[in-house]
C-alpha positions as CSV (number, residue, x, y, z in Angstrom):
1,M,-11.2,-18.0,53.2
2,R,-11.5,-21.8,53.2
3,R,-14.5,-21.6,55.6
4,A,-16.5,-19.3,53.3
5,T,-15.7,-21.4,50.3
6,T,-16.7,-24.6,52.1
7,A,-20.0,-23.1,53.2
8,L,-20.8,-22.3,49.5
9,V,-19.9,-25.8,48.4
10,L,-21.9,-27.4,51.1
11,A,-25.0,-25.4,50.1
12,A,-24.5,-26.3,46.5
13,C,-24.1,-30.0,47.1
14,W,-27.8,-30.7,47.8
15,S,-30.6,-29.8,45.5
16,T,-33.7,-31.4,47.1
17,G,-35.3,-31.6,50.5
18,A,-34.7,-30.0,53.9
19,V,-31.2,-31.1,54.9
20,S,-29.3,-30.5,58.1
21,L,-25.9,-29.8,56.7
22,P,-22.7,-30.1,58.8
23,S,-21.1,-26.8,59.4
24,A,-18.3,-25.2,57.5
25,D,-16.2,-25.6,60.6
26,T,-16.8,-29.3,60.5
27,A,-15.5,-29.5,56.9
28,T,-12.4,-27.5,58.0
29,Q,-11.9,-29.9,61.0
30,A,-12.3,-32.9,58.7
31,R,-9.6,-31.6,56.4
32,S,-7.4,-31.0,59.4
33,I,-7.9,-34.5,60.7
34,L,-7.2,-35.9,57.2
35,E,-3.9,-34.0,57.1
36,K,-2.8,-35.5,60.4
37,S,-4.0,-38.9,59.4
38,I,-2.0,-39.0,56.3
39,A,1.1,-37.6,58.1
40,T,1.0,-40.5,60.6
41,P,2.5,-43.6,58.8
42,T,0.3,-46.2,60.4
43,V,2.0,-49.1,58.6
44,A,2.5,-52.5,60.1
45,G,5.7,-52.7,62.1
46,R,6.1,-49.0,62.7
47,G,4.2,-48.8,66.0
48,E,2.3,-45.7,65.0
49,V,-1.3,-46.8,65.4
50,P,-1.6,-46.5,69.3
51,G,-0.4,-42.9,69.2
52,F,-2.7,-42.1,66.3
53,A,-5.6,-43.7,68.2
54,R,-4.8,-41.5,71.2
55,W,-4.8,-38.4,69.0
56,L,-8.2,-39.3,67.5
57,A,-9.5,-39.9,71.0
58,G,-8.5,-36.3,71.7
59,R,-10.5,-35.0,68.8
60,L,-13.6,-36.8,70.1
61,R,-13.1,-35.5,73.6
62,D,-12.9,-32.0,72.0
63,G,-16.3,-32.7,70.7
64,G,-17.7,-33.5,74.1
65,Y,-17.1,-37.3,74.5
66,A,-16.4,-38.2,78.1
67,E,-13.2,-40.1,79.0
68,R,-15.3,-43.1,80.1
69,E,-16.9,-43.3,76.6
70,I,-13.6,-43.9,74.8
71,E,-11.4,-46.9,75.1
72,I,-8.1,-47.7,73.4
73,I,-7.4,-51.5,73.3
74,P,-3.8,-52.5,72.8
75,V,-3.4,-55.5,70.4
76,G,0.2,-56.4,69.9
77,E,2.1,-53.5,68.3
78,T,-1.2,-52.0,67.1
79,A,-4.5,-51.0,68.8
80,A,-8.2,-50.6,68.4
81,L,-10.4,-47.7,69.4
82,L,-14.0,-47.8,70.7
83,A,-16.0,-44.6,71.2
84,R,-19.6,-44.8,72.4
85,Y,-22.1,-42.0,71.6
86,P,-25.0,-42.5,74.1
87,G,-28.5,-42.7,72.6
88,R,-31.9,-42.1,74.1
89,D,-32.7,-45.7,74.6
90,R,-29.6,-47.5,76.1
91,T,-31.4,-50.8,75.9
92,L,-31.3,-50.9,72.1
93,P,-28.4,-52.6,70.4
94,P,-26.0,-50.0,69.0
95,L,-25.2,-48.9,65.5
96,V,-21.5,-49.6,64.8
97,L,-19.5,-47.4,62.5
98,S,-16.4,-49.2,61.3
99,V,-13.2,-47.9,59.6
100,H,-9.5,-48.9,60.0
101,M,-6.6,-46.7,61.0
102,D,-3.7,-48.7,59.3
103,V,-2.5,-48.4,55.7
104,V,-0.2,-50.4,53.5
105,E,3.5,-49.4,53.0
106,A,4.5,-46.7,50.6
107,K,8.1,-45.8,49.5
108,R,8.9,-42.2,49.0
109,E,11.2,-42.9,46.1
110,D,8.4,-44.5,44.1
111,W,5.9,-41.7,44.6
112,V,5.7,-38.3,42.7
113,R,4.9,-36.7,46.1
114,D,5.6,-37.6,49.7
115,P,3.1,-40.4,50.4
116,F,2.8,-39.3,54.1
117,Q,1.9,-35.7,53.5
118,L,-1.5,-34.7,52.3
119,T,-1.0,-32.9,49.0
120,E,-3.6,-31.1,46.8
121,A,-2.8,-31.0,43.1
122,D,-4.7,-31.4,39.8
123,G,-8.1,-31.6,41.5
124,F,-7.1,-34.4,43.9
125,L,-5.9,-35.0,47.5
126,F,-2.9,-37.3,47.4
127,G,-1.5,-39.5,50.2
128,R,-1.1,-43.1,51.4
129,G,-4.3,-44.3,52.8
130,V,-6.3,-41.2,51.7
131,A,-8.7,-43.6,49.9
132,D,-8.2,-46.7,51.9
133,N,-9.5,-45.5,54.2
134,K,-8.4,-42.4,56.1
135,F,-10.7,-40.1,54.1
136,D,-13.9,-41.6,55.5
137,L,-12.2,-42.1,58.9
138,S,-11.6,-38.4,59.1
139,M,-15.2,-37.6,57.9
140,L,-16.7,-39.8,60.6
141,V,-14.5,-38.5,63.5
142,A,-15.2,-34.9,62.5
143,L,-18.9,-35.5,62.1
144,L,-19.4,-37.4,65.3
145,A,-17.6,-34.7,67.2
146,D,-19.8,-32.1,65.5
147,L,-23.1,-34.0,66.2
148,R,-22.1,-34.3,69.9
149,R,-21.3,-30.6,70.2
150,S,-24.6,-29.7,68.5
151,G,-26.6,-31.7,71.1
152,Y,-28.0,-34.3,68.7
153,V,-29.2,-37.3,70.6
154,P,-29.5,-40.5,68.5
155,A,-32.3,-43.0,69.3
156,R,-29.7,-45.7,70.0
157,D,-26.0,-45.7,70.9
158,I,-23.6,-45.1,68.1
159,V,-20.3,-46.9,68.5
160,L,-17.2,-45.9,66.5
161,A,-15.0,-48.9,66.1
162,L,-11.6,-48.3,64.6
163,S,-9.4,-51.3,63.9
164,G,-5.6,-51.1,63.7
165,D,-4.5,-53.9,61.4
166,E,-7.1,-54.4,58.7
167,E,-4.4,-54.5,56.0
168,T,-2.6,-57.4,57.7
169,T,-3.8,-59.8,60.4
170,M,-7.1,-58.2,61.5
171,A,-6.3,-59.3,65.1
172,S,-7.7,-56.0,66.4
173,T,-10.8,-56.5,64.3
174,R,-11.5,-59.8,65.9
175,V,-11.2,-58.2,69.3
176,L,-13.7,-55.5,68.3
177,A,-16.1,-58.1,66.8
178,E,-16.1,-60.1,70.1
179,R,-16.6,-56.9,72.1
180,L,-19.5,-55.8,69.9
181,R,-21.5,-59.1,69.7
182,G,-25.2,-58.4,69.6
183,A,-24.8,-55.0,67.9
184,W,-27.8,-53.9,65.7
185,L,-25.8,-53.2,62.5
186,V,-22.4,-52.3,61.2
187,I,-21.9,-49.6,58.6
188,N,-18.3,-49.7,57.3
189,G,-16.7,-46.8,55.5
190,D,-14.1,-48.9,53.7
191,L,-15.9,-49.2,50.3
192,G,-13.8,-46.6,48.5
193,A,-15.2,-44.6,45.6
194,N,-18.5,-45.0,43.9
195,P,-18.0,-45.1,40.1
196,I,-18.3,-42.2,37.7
197,G,-18.8,-43.0,34.1
198,P,-17.1,-41.8,30.9
199,D,-19.7,-39.0,30.7
200,G,-18.5,-37.7,34.0
201,K,-21.8,-38.6,35.8
202,P,-22.2,-41.0,38.8
203,Q,-23.2,-44.4,37.7
204,A,-24.3,-46.0,41.0
205,A,-23.9,-46.0,44.7
206,I,-22.4,-49.3,45.7
207,V,-23.4,-51.2,48.9
208,Q,-21.1,-54.0,49.9
209,A,-23.3,-56.7,51.6
210,G,-20.9,-59.6,51.4
211,E,-17.4,-60.6,50.7
212,K,-15.4,-63.7,49.9
213,T,-13.5,-65.6,52.6
214,Y,-9.7,-65.0,52.5
215,A,-7.7,-68.2,52.7
216,T,-4.1,-68.9,52.0
217,Y,-2.7,-72.5,51.6
218,R,0.8,-73.7,51.6
219,L,1.6,-76.5,49.2
220,T,4.6,-78.6,49.8
221,V,6.4,-81.5,48.1
222,T,9.3,-83.2,49.7
223,N,11.9,-85.7,48.3
224,P,15.0,-87.4,49.5
225,G,17.1,-85.3,47.1
226,G,20.6,-86.2,46.0
227,H,23.3,-85.2,43.6
228,S,22.1,-83.3,40.4
229,S,24.3,-85.6,38.3
230,M,22.0,-88.5,39.0
231,P,18.4,-87.3,38.4
232,R,15.5,-89.2,40.0
233,P,12.0,-89.6,38.5
234,D,10.5,-88.0,41.7
235,N,11.7,-84.4,41.5
236,A,10.0,-82.1,44.0
237,I,10.1,-79.0,41.7
238,Y,8.6,-80.9,38.7
239,Q,5.9,-82.5,40.9
240,L,4.9,-79.2,42.4
241,S,5.0,-77.5,39.1
242,A,2.7,-80.1,37.5
243,A,0.3,-79.9,40.4
244,L,0.2,-76.0,40.1
245,G,-0.5,-76.3,36.4
246,R,-3.5,-78.5,37.1
247,I,-4.7,-76.1,39.9
248,G,-4.2,-73.1,37.6
249,A,-6.4,-74.7,34.9
250,H,-9.2,-75.6,37.3
251,R,-12.3,-73.5,37.5
252,F,-14.6,-73.7,40.5
253,P,-18.3,-73.7,39.7
254,V,-20.3,-70.5,39.2
255,A,-22.7,-69.8,42.1
256,M,-25.2,-67.0,42.5
257,N,-26.7,-65.4,45.6
258,E,-29.1,-62.5,45.9
259,I,-26.3,-60.0,46.0
260,S,-24.6,-61.1,42.9
261,K,-27.9,-61.4,41.0
262,A,-28.8,-57.8,42.0
263,Y,-25.4,-56.5,41.1
264,L,-25.3,-58.2,37.7
265,K,-28.8,-56.8,36.8
266,G,-27.6,-53.4,37.8
267,V,-24.3,-53.4,35.8
268,A,-26.0,-54.9,32.7
269,A,-27.5,-51.6,31.8
270,R,-24.1,-50.1,31.1
271,A,-22.4,-53.2,29.5
272,S,-21.7,-53.8,25.8
273,P,-24.7,-55.4,24.0
274,E,-23.1,-58.9,24.0
275,M,-22.2,-58.7,27.7
276,R,-25.5,-57.1,28.6
277,A,-27.4,-60.0,27.0
278,A,-25.3,-62.6,28.8
279,L,-25.6,-60.8,32.2
280,E,-29.4,-60.7,31.8
281,R,-29.5,-64.4,30.9
282,L,-27.3,-65.3,33.9
283,A,-29.3,-63.2,36.3
284,A,-32.5,-64.9,35.0
285,G,-31.0,-68.3,35.8
286,A,-29.2,-69.4,32.6
287,T,-26.3,-71.9,33.1
288,D,-25.3,-72.7,29.6
289,A,-21.5,-72.7,28.8
290,S,-21.8,-69.8,26.3
291,T,-23.4,-67.5,28.9
292,L,-21.0,-68.4,31.6
293,D,-18.0,-68.1,29.4
294,T,-19.0,-64.6,28.2
295,V,-19.7,-63.3,31.7
296,T,-16.7,-64.8,33.4
297,S,-14.4,-63.5,30.7
298,N,-14.6,-60.3,32.6
299,T,-12.3,-60.7,35.6
300,E,-14.5,-58.6,37.9
301,Y,-17.6,-60.6,37.2
302,N,-15.6,-63.9,37.4
303,A,-14.3,-62.9,40.8
304,I,-17.8,-62.4,42.3
305,L,-19.3,-65.5,40.7
306,R,-17.0,-68.3,41.8
307,T,-14.3,-69.3,44.3
308,T,-10.9,-68.5,42.9
309,C,-7.5,-69.8,43.8
310,V,-4.2,-68.5,42.4
311,A,-0.5,-69.3,43.1
312,T,1.2,-66.2,44.4
313,M,4.6,-67.3,45.8
314,L,7.0,-70.1,44.9
315,E,10.3,-71.5,46.3
316,G,12.2,-74.7,45.9
317,G,15.6,-76.4,46.1
318,H,18.6,-75.6,48.2
319,A,21.7,-75.7,45.9
320,E,22.3,-75.5,42.2
321,N,24.0,-78.9,42.0
322,A,21.6,-80.8,44.3
323,L,18.2,-82.4,43.6
324,P,15.5,-80.4,45.4
325,Q,14.5,-81.9,48.8
326,R,11.6,-79.5,49.1
327,A,9.4,-77.3,46.9
328,N,6.8,-74.9,48.3
329,A,4.1,-72.8,46.8
330,T,1.6,-70.3,48.3
331,V,-1.9,-70.4,46.8
332,N,-4.3,-67.6,47.8
333,C,-8.1,-68.4,47.6
334,R,-11.0,-66.1,47.7
335,I,-14.0,-68.3,48.7
336,L,-17.6,-67.6,48.1
337,P,-19.8,-67.0,51.2
338,G,-21.4,-70.2,52.4
339,T,-18.5,-72.4,51.1
340,D,-16.5,-74.3,53.7
341,P,-12.7,-73.5,53.3
342,R,-12.0,-77.2,54.2
343,Q,-13.9,-78.2,51.1
344,V,-11.8,-75.9,49.0
345,M,-8.6,-77.4,50.4
346,Q,-9.9,-80.9,49.6
347,E,-10.7,-79.7,46.1
348,L,-7.2,-78.4,45.6
349,Q,-5.8,-81.7,46.8
350,R,-8.0,-83.6,44.3
351,V,-7.3,-81.3,41.4
352,A,-3.5,-81.4,42.1
353,A,-3.6,-85.2,41.7
354,E,-0.1,-85.4,43.3
355,P,0.1,-88.0,46.2
356,A,3.3,-86.4,47.5
357,L,1.7,-83.0,47.9
358,Q,0.7,-81.7,51.3
359,I,-1.7,-78.8,51.7
360,E,-2.3,-76.8,54.8
361,P,-3.7,-73.4,55.7
362,T,-1.1,-70.8,56.6
363,A,-3.3,-69.1,59.2
364,E,-6.7,-69.4,60.9
365,I,-9.4,-68.9,58.4
366,T,-12.5,-66.8,59.2
367,A,-15.5,-67.6,57.0
368,S,-18.5,-65.4,57.2
369,P,-21.9,-65.3,55.5
370,A,-23.3,-62.6,53.3
371,S,-25.5,-60.0,54.9
372,P,-29.2,-59.9,53.9
373,L,-30.3,-57.0,51.7
374,R,-32.2,-55.3,54.5
375,E,-34.9,-52.9,53.5
376,D,-34.3,-50.5,56.4
377,V,-30.6,-50.3,55.6
378,F,-31.1,-49.7,51.9
379,A,-33.9,-47.2,52.6
380,A,-31.6,-45.2,54.7
381,I,-28.8,-45.3,52.1
382,R,-31.4,-44.4,49.5
383,K,-32.4,-41.2,51.3
384,A,-28.8,-40.2,51.9
385,V,-27.9,-40.7,48.2
386,D,-31.1,-39.1,46.9
387,L,-30.3,-35.8,48.6
388,R,-27.5,-35.2,46.1
389,Y,-28.3,-37.7,43.2
390,P,-32.0,-38.5,43.2
391,G,-32.8,-41.9,41.7
392,L,-29.1,-43.0,41.4
393,P,-29.1,-46.8,41.3
394,L,-28.1,-48.6,44.5
395,L,-26.0,-51.7,43.6
396,P,-25.6,-54.5,46.2
397,Y,-22.1,-55.8,45.8
398,M,-20.0,-58.8,47.0
399,S,-16.3,-57.9,47.2
400,A,-13.6,-60.3,46.2
401,G,-11.3,-58.5,48.7
402,A,-11.4,-58.6,52.4
403,T,-12.7,-56.0,54.9
404,D,-13.2,-55.8,58.6
405,N,-16.9,-56.7,57.9
406,K,-16.0,-60.4,57.6
407,H,-15.3,-60.6,61.4
408,F,-18.5,-58.7,62.3
409,R,-20.5,-61.0,60.1
410,A,-18.8,-64.0,61.6
411,V,-20.3,-63.1,65.0
412,G,-23.7,-62.5,63.6
413,I,-23.8,-58.8,62.9
414,D,-25.3,-57.6,59.6
415,S,-22.6,-55.5,58.1
416,Y,-22.4,-53.2,55.0
417,C,-19.7,-51.1,53.3
418,V,-20.6,-47.8,51.8
419,G,-18.7,-45.0,50.1
420,S,-19.2,-41.3,50.6
421,Y,-17.6,-39.9,47.4
422,F,-17.5,-40.6,43.6
423,M,-14.5,-41.0,41.3
424,R,-13.6,-42.5,37.9
425,P,-12.3,-46.0,38.3
426,E,-9.2,-45.1,36.4
427,D,-8.3,-42.5,39.1
428,D,-8.5,-45.0,41.9
429,F,-5.1,-46.0,43.1
430,S,-5.8,-47.6,46.5
431,H,-2.8,-49.6,47.6
432,G,-0.9,-48.2,44.6
433,L,1.2,-45.3,43.7
434,N,-0.1,-41.7,44.1
435,E,-3.3,-42.8,45.9
436,R,-5.9,-40.1,45.7
437,V,-9.5,-38.8,46.3
438,P,-11.2,-35.8,44.7
439,A,-10.2,-32.6,46.4
440,D,-13.8,-31.3,46.5
441,A,-15.2,-34.5,48.1
442,I,-15.2,-33.4,51.8
443,P,-18.5,-31.4,51.8
444,G,-20.6,-34.0,50.0
445,A,-19.1,-36.8,52.1
446,L,-19.9,-35.1,55.4
447,A,-23.5,-34.4,54.3
448,F,-23.9,-38.0,53.1
449,W,-22.7,-39.5,56.4
450,D,-24.8,-36.9,58.4
451,A,-28.0,-37.9,56.5
452,L,-27.3,-41.6,56.8
453,L,-26.5,-41.5,60.5
454,R,-29.6,-39.4,61.3
455,E,-31.8,-41.7,59.3
456,L,-30.5,-44.8,61.0
457,T,-30.8,-43.3,64.5
458,R,-34.0,-41.3,64.3
459,T,-36.3,-43.9,65.8
């Protein structure tokens, strides 16, 4: 019964053009892969990723992949998976498809439903990681197996690159990026949902072409300490608190690039009159305080227009009746592309204005540039989107959050995130309770990916 229903939905999804639709069997297989994906708790520390990677490799072999074309790379307690789909011209650099296998933790007692069981209710599919990003992982695995079975031969190799710790250290992503140096292009399925407006209609298809650098700094003040009955003027907690207050009040300068300019022009059309006017002025080059204050009063716009740093953790002292010998804070920064993280650390030190304060990064920082708004990439996405929603705006976007793309961009590969389904922003609960995607999203997502891959690999 599901196959017959799926076939009807697939046929109804597209209203224009001659389209090679994935089969109803592919949609059924994608749903099956998604169910297994959600049922496997690929959370850091549980050791489930390698086994899940082996299971996915089996699904690809079922589609005709040879054993030599699939590699599972152990990385600590997690793993990465590489699967190569041979193209006609093996000398061409490959197209890379990137998604991640891991998810953030979810506690059963906090959820209405079991987070590690795919559940359909109220028009949605629920489960941890269903949106971030096992839905598109399942679509790609099912589609690549279907394309292989059908005998489709791409013009160049297609490499499926699955990371195993995107939500934590991205160590497996760094391994994949090094292995794939020189690739032609990365298309990442980790965008999430494209937005639906209050009228129930899609507003735009988002194309992530850049992202901020993720950097965390540890701030420390140390003192000799002493007995609390004899306070000293140099108190580590007070000194750190005052420094954090100054950092919290600081605003890094607004900076625009071609991605943020294009995005702001696109969103201006659906903004309030006051915001629309400010967005248009800013996109046209205005830098007056009134314009900047209006635009950056919106937290989303503020996040893509400037480097941001925020205190996220705090600790200090060692006993209730002792002066603190140490006070520590963690400050998380999201740094605009093209900005040196060392300059941000120096700016924090300057703004803090506390000689006793020491600042150091908590981990290695990977900075990466934005990707260019390539005409060939946007033309391919345009065709895939137009099959279902002709003329729907494509919005280049720079995300404040981090994806695997930052490591691919860091080794010189142009990388872009796309989303295959649409959902109202208020229904998006990625990383949160009761994460969901629309229950009817599978047919359209498969057809989107099919059209995009064929367009990118037809010549």
